[in-house]
Structures are given as C-alpha cells and as structure tokens.
C-alpha positions as CSV (number, residue, x, y, z in Angstrom):
1,N,27.0,15.0,7.1
2,T,28.1,12.1,4.6
3,F,26.3,12.2,0.7
4,T,26.8,8.5,-1.3
5,Q,26.2,7.8,-4.3
6,S,24.2,11.0,-5.3
7,V,23.2,12.4,-8.2
8,I,23.9,16.2,-6.8
9,A,23.1,18.7,-10.3
10,A,22.1,21.9,-10.8
11,P,20.7,24.5,-14.4
12,L,21.4,27.2,-13.4
13,G,23.4,27.5,-10.2
14,Y,26.5,24.8,-8.0
15,G,25.8,22.5,-8.2
16,A,27.1,22.1,-4.6
17,F,28.1,24.5,-1.9
18,L,29.4,24.4,0.8
19,D,29.8,27.4,2.9
20,S,32.6,28.5,5.6
21,G,31.8,26.1,8.3
22,S,30.4,23.9,6.9
23,N,33.3,21.3,7.9
24,G,33.4,17.4,7.9
25,N,31.9,16.5,5.3
26,T,31.9,13.9,2.9
27,I,30.2,13.3,-0.5
28,S,31.3,9.8,-2.2
29,Y,30.1,8.0,-5.5
30,S,28.5,10.7,-6.7
31,S,27.7,13.3,-9.3
32,V,28.5,16.8,-9.0
33,T,27.5,19.2,-11.9
34,S,26.5,22.4,-13.1
35,N,25.2,23.7,-16.4
36,T,25.2,27.3,-15.9
37,P,27.0,30.0,-18.1
38,A,28.1,31.3,-15.2
39,S,31.5,31.2,-13.8
40,L,30.3,29.1,-10.7
41,A,31.7,25.7,-10.0
42,A,29.8,22.3,-10.1
43,L,31.5,22.3,-6.3
44,F,32.0,24.9,-4.3
45,V,34.4,24.7,-1.4
46,S,33.5,28.3,0.7
47,G,35.9,28.1,3.9
48,S,34.8,25.3,4.6
49,V,38.0,22.9,5.6
50,L,38.1,18.9,6.4
51,N,35.7,17.7,3.5
52,I,36.5,14.4,1.5
53,F,35.6,14.2,-1.9
54,T,36.3,10.9,-3.3
55,Q,35.0,8.6,-6.0
56,D,32.6,11.2,-7.5
57,Y,32.6,13.3,-10.4
58,I,32.8,17.0,-10.7
59,G,31.4,18.7,-13.6
60,N,30.7,21.6,-15.1
61,A,29.7,23.8,-18.7
62,N,31.3,26.7,-18.3
63,G,31.8,27.3,-14.5
64,P,34.8,25.9,-13.4
65,G,34.3,22.2,-12.1
66,A,35.9,22.6,-8.9
67,S,36.9,26.3,-6.3
68,I,38.3,25.8,-3.7
69,I,38.4,28.6,-0.9
70,G,38.8,26.5,1.9
71,N,41.7,24.6,4.2
72,N,42.8,20.6,4.7
73,N,40.1,19.2,2.4
74,L,41.0,16.7,0.1
75,I,39.1,15.5,-3.5
76,S,40.6,12.0,-4.7
77,L,39.7,9.3,-7.2
78,S,37.3,11.8,-8.8
79,T,37.6,14.0,-11.8
80,L,37.1,16.9,-12.9
81,T,36.1,18.5,-15.9
82,N,34.7,20.9,-17.2
83,N,34.2,23.1,-21.3
84,S,35.3,26.6,-20.6
85,A,38.1,29.3,-21.6
86,S,37.4,31.5,-19.2
87,N,37.4,28.9,-16.2
88,P,39.9,26.5,-15.1
89,A,38.7,23.2,-14.3
90,L,40.4,23.4,-11.4
91,F,40.2,26.6,-9.1
92,I,42.3,26.6,-6.0
93,A,41.7,30.6,-4.8
94,G,43.8,32.3,-3.1
95,G,44.3,31.7,0.8
96,A,43.1,28.6,-0.2
97,S,46.1,25.7,1.8
98,S,46.9,22.8,2.3
99,N,44.3,20.6,-0.1
100,T,45.2,17.6,-1.3
101,L,43.7,15.8,-4.8
102,T,45.1,12.4,-5.4
103,Q,44.5,10.2,-8.1
104,C,42.2,13.0,-10.1
105,V,42.0,13.5,-13.3
106,I,41.3,17.3,-14.0
107,A,40.2,17.9,-17.6
108,N,39.5,21.3,-20.3
109,P,39.1,20.6,-23.4
110,A,38.3,24.3,-23.6
111,G,40.9,26.1,-21.6
112,N,43.7,25.6,-18.2
113,G,43.0,22.4,-16.2
114,A,44.6,23.7,-13.1
115,Y,44.4,27.5,-11.9
116,F,46.2,28.0,-8.4
117,D,45.5,31.5,-8.2
118,S,47.1,34.5,-5.7
119,N,48.2,33.4,-2.3
120,A,47.1,30.0,-2.4
121,A,49.8,28.1,-0.5
122,Y,50.6,24.3,1.1
123,N,48.7,22.3,-1.7
124,T,49.4,19.3,-3.0
125,I,48.3,17.5,-6.5
126,S,49.3,13.6,-6.3
127,Q,49.0,10.8,-9.2
128,S,46.7,13.0,-11.2
129,T,46.6,14.7,-14.6
130,M,46.1,18.2,-15.3
131,T,45.5,18.9,-19.1
132,G,44.2,22.1,-20.4
133,D,43.5,23.1,-24.2
134,G,42.0,25.3,-26.7
135,G,45.0,27.4,-27.8
136,I,48.2,28.9,-27.5
137,A,47.4,30.8,-24.3
138,K,46.3,28.1,-22.1
139,Y,48.2,25.5,-19.7
140,G,47.5,22.2,-18.1
141,L,48.2,24.0,-14.7
142,Y,48.7,27.6,-14.3
143,L,50.4,28.9,-11.0
144,S,50.4,32.6,-10.7
145,G,51.4,34.5,-7.3
146,V,51.3,31.1,-4.5
147,A,53.6,29.5,-2.3
148,W,54.8,26.5,-1.7
149,N,52.4,24.2,-3.9
150,T,53.1,20.5,-4.1
151,I,52.9,18.6,-8.4
152,V,54.5,14.9,-7.4
153,D,53.6,12.0,-9.1
154,S,51.7,13.4,-11.8
155,Y,50.7,14.4,-16.0
156,V,50.4,17.5,-17.2
157,Q,49.6,18.4,-20.3
158,G,48.6,21.9,-22.2
159,P,49.5,23.4,-25.6
160,N,51.9,25.4,-22.7
161,G,52.7,22.7,-20.1
162,A,53.0,24.6,-16.6
163,Y,53.0,28.1,-15.5
164,I,55.0,29.2,-12.6
165,G,55.1,33.2,-12.5
166,G,55.6,35.4,-9.2
167,S,54.8,32.4,-7.1
168,T,57.7,30.8,-4.4
169,G,59.0,27.1,-3.4
170,T,57.0,25.5,-5.9
171,V,58.2,21.8,-6.5
172,I,57.4,19.5,-9.2
173,D,58.6,16.4,-8.0
174,S,58.4,13.0,-10.5
175,S,56.0,14.3,-13.2
176,S,55.9,14.9,-16.8
177,V,55.0,18.2,-17.9
178,R,54.3,18.5,-21.9
179,A,53.4,21.0,-24.3
180,T,51.2,19.7,-27.5
181,N,51.6,23.0,-29.4
182,T,54.9,23.2,-31.7
183,V,55.2,26.8,-30.3
184,G,54.2,26.5,-26.6
185,H,56.7,26.2,-23.7
186,G,56.3,22.5,-21.6
187,L,57.6,25.0,-18.4
188,W,57.3,28.8,-18.2
189,F,58.9,30.1,-15.5
190,G,59.2,33.9,-14.1
191,L,58.4,37.2,-12.6
192,G,60.2,36.5,-9.4
193,S,59.5,33.6,-9.4
194,V,62.1,31.6,-6.6
195,N,63.2,28.2,-5.1
196,L,61.3,26.1,-7.5
197,T,62.5,22.7,-7.3
198,L,61.9,19.8,-9.9
199,T,63.4,16.8,-8.9
C-alpha cells in the first residue's frame, strides 16, 4: 500500500497504526499527526516490517511522534516531533531491530528527543538531529539496555546530550553530542555498558 501527499490525523488516537503483518507499505510527502492527551504515538509501527516513511511530518501533542516495535523499517527526510515531558519524539521499543532513520529532525522541546528501550538492537540513526529539552533530567538521546545501535554523522543536544546505560556495542561516529544545561553531561555512560565506540 502507498499513501502520498496525504493528511493522516487523529484527535485522540493513533495517527497511523501499522499492525503486525502490515508489511511493505509506504507513506511519503504526508503529515501524520495526533493530538492525544495520552501516550499514543502519531505513528505506531507495531510488529510490521519493511515499511518506508519518507519526507513526512510526524507530530504529536503529548504521545511520541513515532513509536517503532517492528524491524527493518526506514524513516528518511522526515520531521518527528512532540511536546511531552513523559514521552520522547522517537521511541524505539524493546525488541525493535534493524530500523534506520536518516536525514531526520527528531525534536522534543519538553522532554527526551530519541529513546531506545531495553533490547532494541542494530538500529541506526544517520545524518540526523536529535534534540531534547525541559529540565536537567532530559536527554537528546537516551539508550537503556540496548545492543549494537549506531549513531553516525548526527547532532545530539539536550540538557544532557546522550545517556548510555546498561548497553553493549553502541557506536557514535562522526557526531556532535552536546549538553545545554550548565550542569548537564555531554555523554553519560555506565551501568555495565561495554564496547562503546566513539570516533
């Protein structure tokens, strides 16, 4: 299925919900939005694979801009944004693998920018910006208990730049990671994290 130059919107629910088995779809040159007060994503990729989202605006009020549980999906040339202290602009859920975001703007002026949850693995963000705000406990990029994820040619900024906790094999290559808060950390790394590569 292909949707192009479309407006996909929901006042209280998911903007677009791709359920398990809905594979190989494309949404391009479109806006996907939600205005939910709950934690529902504007774009929710739930167990589906090989979907392409390109040159889209993906925005939410309180829930995540995009939440990805599936594998081998591509988001490119798109903006992912929300305005939430409790939900990130991009949420890569536990078990999500081999997803790629490239040339994207990922922004949350009230909380975390991009958040990789436990057991997310082999995902890549390249040539993108990830920004968070909203207080000293927030990050541009937050990785918790994940493995072999890569950030390359990207810009990360928040009150704290990046958090890497309990994670294995994280690669940050040719990227800028910055804290904007005067007592924030550019990079926080710990809780048994191993095999971090910074180049």
